[in-house]
N, C-alpha and C positions, 0 to 999 in steps of 0.2 A: 284736242281744245277743251276744257273745263266748260259746263254748263254757265256758269258767270261771265266768262269770257265771251260767250254764244247770245248774251240776253242785250236786248234793244234797251236803249236810253231812256226807255218809258218803264220797263221791266225793270231795270236797276234803279230806277227812281224809287218806283214804289218797292221795292225790298228794300232799300236802305233808310226810309220813312216807317217800314214795321219795325225794323232792325232797332231803330233808334227810338221809336215808344216805347218798345219794348225794355230797352236798355235805361230809360225816362223811368219808367215805372218801377224798376227792379230797383234805382239809385233812390228814388223818394222812399220807397218802404225800406229800405235799408237804413236812411236815415232817421226815420222815423224809428226804428227798432233801437238804432243808437241812443237816439232822444230818451226813449223809453230804460234805456238802461242806466243812461246816466243822472234819471229821474229816481231810480228804485238804489243806485248808488247814492245819491242825494239825501234819500230817506233813511238809509241805513246809518250814515254818517251823522244825521242829525239826531236820531236814536244813539246812537254810542256817544255824542255828545252829551247829550241829555242825562244820560245814566251812569257812563264811566268818565268822561273827558273833563267833566266840569271836576270831578273829586283829582284827578289825574292834574290837574291845574292847580289844584290847591294841595298836591304834594310838591309841586314842582317849586309852588311858591315857599311853603317851607321849605325845603333845600336850599333855596337863594338865604332864608333867611340865617339857616344854620350858617350858610356861608357866610353872612354877612359877620356873624357873631364871630364865627373862627376866625376870619380876618382882623376882625378889631382886638381881639384878645391877642393874635400875633401881633399886630401893630403896637398894642400895649408895652407887650413883654419885648419887642425889637427896642422901643423908646425906651426902658428899664435900662437894656444893657446898652447900647450906641448912642443914646441922646435924641434928642429933639430932631423932625428934619428927616430922619434914616427912613428910607423906601426899601424895600427888599426889589431884588429883580422880577418877580412875578408883581410885585404891585406896580413899579414901572411900564412893563407891558402891558398887563390890563389897562392905564392909563391910557397908552400912547395908542394902543390898537384894537381894544374889546370895542365891538361895536353895538350901540343900542340894541335894544331888543324891538324883535315886529311886532307890530301891530298884531291884536288878533283878528283871524278872519270872520269875514260876514257870515254868518249861522243861514243853512239852506231855508227855503221856507216850510211852512208848515205842511206835513202830507195831510192831504183832501180824505175827504169822505168817500168809501168806494163807490158812489152814483159820481160825484163830480170828477174824480181820477179818471172813470173810464169816459165820459163826456168830453175832458179835456184831454184826453189821447186821439177820441173820435174826431175832435175838431181840428188836431194838428194834422192830423191825416190828410182830412178835407181840403185844408189852407195850402198843406204842399202840393197840394195836386195841382191845384187852381195857381198858385202863384210861385213855383220853383222857380229860380234863376235857370235850371236848366232847360226850362221849354222856351227859352226865350233863343230868338232866330237873328236876333242884331245886337249892338252892344247897347243903344237906349233900350231897349226893350229888356236886358241883361240887369241896368243901370235900376230901373224901375224895381223890378223882380227880386233884384239883392237886398233893394232898402226895405220891400215890402216883408222879405223873409224875415230878415234881421230883425223886426219888429215881431213876426209870431214864434222866431225864436226863442226872443226874450220873454215873453208872454209864458210860454210853455216853459221853459227855465223857472218862471217864476210862481206857476201852477195857477198863472190867473185866469180865471172863467170869464172874468167880466171882458177881459181885452180880448183874450181868443174871439167870444160871440161878436164883441163889436168889428173884428178885423173878417169876419165869416158874410159883417152885412155888404162890406165893400163890393163895389162892383168889379167884375174878373177883368183881368188884363187877357184880348185876344190871343189865342195859343195859334201858332202860324209856321205847323213841321211842312219843311219841305215844300214851299212854296216859292214860285220864282220873284224876286224883285226888279224895281225899273233897271232894264237893260242887261240884266242878269240871264246869262245863257244855263240849259240844261246840264252842259257839263261841267259849269260854274258852281250850280247847285250842287251836282254829284261831289264836288271837292268839298264845298260847306257841310253836307251833310256827314261823309265821313271824316271831317275833321271834328265835328261835334259829337259823333258816336264815339270815337278815339277818345277825348275828352272826357264823355262822361263813363265811358269805359274804368277811364284812370282814376275819376273820382273815387266811383265803385269799389274799387281797389283799397283807395286810401280810406275809405268808411270801413270797409271790413275790417283793414289794420288796424283803425282805433279802437272797433269790438274787440278785436283782439286782445289787445292792449288793454281794456281795460279790467277784463278777468284778470289781469294779471297783478292789478292793483292791492297793495294790502289788506284796503278796506273789503272791496269785493273777499278775498282769499277768507275773510274773517268773517265775513257775513254767510258765506256757506259754512261755517264749522258752527256759527250761531243756529242755522237752521237742523241742523244736523245733528246738535246737541238737543234741540227743542224737541226731535222727533223722539229722542231718547226720554224724555220728560227734565231735562235740564237745562237750564236758561244762564247760559256760558256770560252773557254780560251781566247778571247779578254777581254771578263767583268772582267774576273781574273786579266789580267793583267794590264787593265785601276784602276782596285780597288788599285793592288799594286804601280801603278804609285802615286795613291792620298797619299798614304802612305809614299811613298819615300820624295812626297812633306812635307809632314807633318813633317818627321823626319830630312828631309833636313832644314827646320826653325828652328826645336831645337837645331839642331847640330849648327847652324849660333848663335844662341843666346848662346849655351853655350859657343862657341869659343868666342865670344866677352866679356862674363863675366870671362873668364880667360884669356884675354887679358889685362882685366883691372887690374888685381891681381899683374901687372907689370914684370920687364924681368929678376928678377932675381928669378921667378918659374918655369924657365925654358919652352922648347917647346915642343909639342906635334909630333910628327913624324907620321903623319899619312901616311898609306899605302896604293897608287894608286891602 
């Protein structure tokens, strides 16, 4: 007979409570670390957008402009050859199936100063330990904690120190780990604790998996390359921005050449409206 099989009910309950408390603490810390990783990724993506991404957007706009000039020039030539109303197969497909461009994503919040960033992380961990849904022992308690934790996560993602400090002033939700409820036997409580422990451990595996997947994101890989280059005295983002600028210069020259060709076709061909 193994040791756990010889346990009394009280000993089994005590062991399950201690194991659950440890699992909950590990889960809260893992989720805090995941939130920190997300914040670091957002901060780097914000820096990339500011230094390189906007130039990439400018290049893409130029490429679209060049395509429009090419399309209109080809349409004008087709009209001369085939007559008014002719549409190429490519143009018919584009009009029928091409989806409208997606709207630009909302940029991440501006990075905080070192002191405020440290305070935000500290508050997030404190609040997670107080209000985390995995500290609940019934459905009603879980609903309350989930609502509270959603607000905490939103404030942390927005790096809102004011909101986190306001949440920290709210009263605690009582924690009831392993207490029998009305009409609940100790055997039923054991089942509840075992189920909660299994769910907590499952969620911990999900968090660890998500943390691993973050490392495989292209932006994370690029941020690592940027850090390594910085140690060697190179500014990789500046090098990337300079390369995009060279492409912009070449594409601008191509656009101007096509514009001149289009203008030579005569005013009857119409005017291309270029988006600013």
